N, C-alpha and C positions, 0 to 999 in steps of 0.2 A: 349894518350886520348886526350890532348890538340889539336893535330894536327888532329884528327876528327872532333872535335868541331869547329875549324877553317874551315873545309871543308865543314861541315854542314851550317855555318854561310853564306859561299860564295853561294852556291848552292839556299839557300833560299831567298836571294836576288835578284834573277833571276825572270823575270816578270812571271807571270802565275804559279808560284810555293805558293803551300798553305805556309803559315807561321806556323812553328812548334818549340816548344822549346824541349831541351834536354830532360827537365823533362818530357813531354809528350812522349818521346820516351822510358824513363824509365817504365813508365807506360803501355805503348803499349807491350813491350818487357817482362814486368812481366806478363800481361795479357795471351798473346800468349804462353808464356812457361808454364804457369800453365794449360792453356786448351790443350796443348800439352801434359800433363802427368807429367811434373816436380814437385816434391813435395816442399811445400813450405818453409821448411828449406834450401833446395838448391837455391831455389830463393833469398832468404833472404841473403845467403853467396855470392851470385852472386852481389846482389845490395849493400853489404856492410852494412847491418843493424844489430847493436845490438840488437835489441829488435824485436822481432817476429810480434808485434803488429805495428810496421812501416811497415811491409810489407804486412800484412793484409788490410793496406788502398790501396795498389796498386792493389789489386785484384778487377777488374770490368768485371766479367763474362757476356757474351753475353747471352740473354735469350733463343736463340737457343741451344746452346752451354749445358746449364742447362737441358733443355728438352731432349737433347740426352743424358744425363747423368742419369736423371730420366728413360729414356727408357730402360737403361741396367738393373736397378731393377724390372721395371713392365713396359713390352713392350706397353701397351695401357692406362698406366697413362698419364694424361694431368696434367702438372705442376700448372696451374691456379687453378684446383680442389682443392689443398692445401691450399690455401689461403682464 
C-alpha cells in the first residue's frame, strides 16, 4: 500500500494532473463498488471499517444510478416525484 501511495503522489505532482487524495479514491472506490452491485457489508470489510455506519458515509450514489434503480421497480417512475 505504501508503494502505491508513493506512486500516486509521484503522478499527481505532474503538470496538468488533477490533484486527488487517497481518501478521495476510497470514496470513489466505495461508490463505484456499490453502484456495481457489491453489498455494503463487503465494501465495509474491504475498507476495513469496524462500524457499518462509517461505510455508509462513503456512499455517494449518482442521481442517474438512483433513477436506474428506481426504474427496476417501476419503469415509468420519475424519482423526483417521490420527494
